[in-house]
N, C-alpha and C positions, 0 to 999 in steps of 0.2 A: 504494500500500500504506500506508494510514493507520496511525499508531501512537499510543499513549498513554504518557505518562511520569508516574509518580507520585512526588511529592516527600515529604519527611519529615512535614510537618504534615498530610498527606493530600490535598493539592491535586493534581488530575489535569489535565495539560496535553495537549490533543489536537493532534497533528501531522497534520492532515488537509487543509490548504489545497492547492488544485491547485498543482503544482510550477511551472507556467509562468505563473501569474498575477503581474502586476507588483505589487510591494510585499507579497508574501505573507510574513507574519512567521513562520509556522510551517508551512513546506511539507512535504508528505508525502515520505518517501524514494522515490527512483525507482531503477529497475533498467534499464540499457540493454543489450540483447542485440545482439551483432554476429554476422554470418555467419562460420562457421568454414571451415576449409580442408577438404581431402579426408579427412584422418585425424581420428580422434576425440581425439587428443592435441594438436591444433593450438590455439594460443592467439592471441588478437587482440593487436595491437601496443599497448603502453601509451600512454595519452593523454599529452599534454604537461602536463596539470595533475595527473598522478599523483604521489603523495608519493614523494620521494626518501629513501633511507636517511640517517639522521643519523650524522655522524662519519666519513663517507667509506667507501670500499670496504674499507679495512683493518680497521676495527672494533677499533682498539687498546684503547680504554677498555673495550669490552665483553669483550674477551679477558682483560684484566687483572682485571676484576671477576669474571669466570667462574672464572679460575684461583684467585683468592683465596677464592671460595666453595668450590671443591673442596678447598683446603687446610684451611679451617676445618671443612668436613664430615668430612674424614679425621681431623683432630685430635679432633673430637667423637666419632667412632666409636671411636677408640682409647681415649678417656677412658671411654666407656660400657662397653666391653669390660673395661677394667681394673677398674672398679667392680663389674661382674658377677662377675669372677673372685674378687675380694676377698670379696664377700658370700657366695659359694658355699663358700669355704674356711673362713670364720670364723663 
């Protein structure tokens, strides 16, 4: 499945080299299909080179940032409602 990538100055780079060719600088993306199980929800086992999640299974940093985002969003909503009420009264 060849692909093209366009850069800012208008340069187009073609990723169409055969994926198995030695020394291919711009190999085309590949898709590997595996045989499934009996059910339609079966999934193949992840390969050893599959990306692992960053930050461990707990995700402490992600949870902290998500919580801070929710707090800031709630404060922003409260501020917006306060401004809306003040402009409607006066």
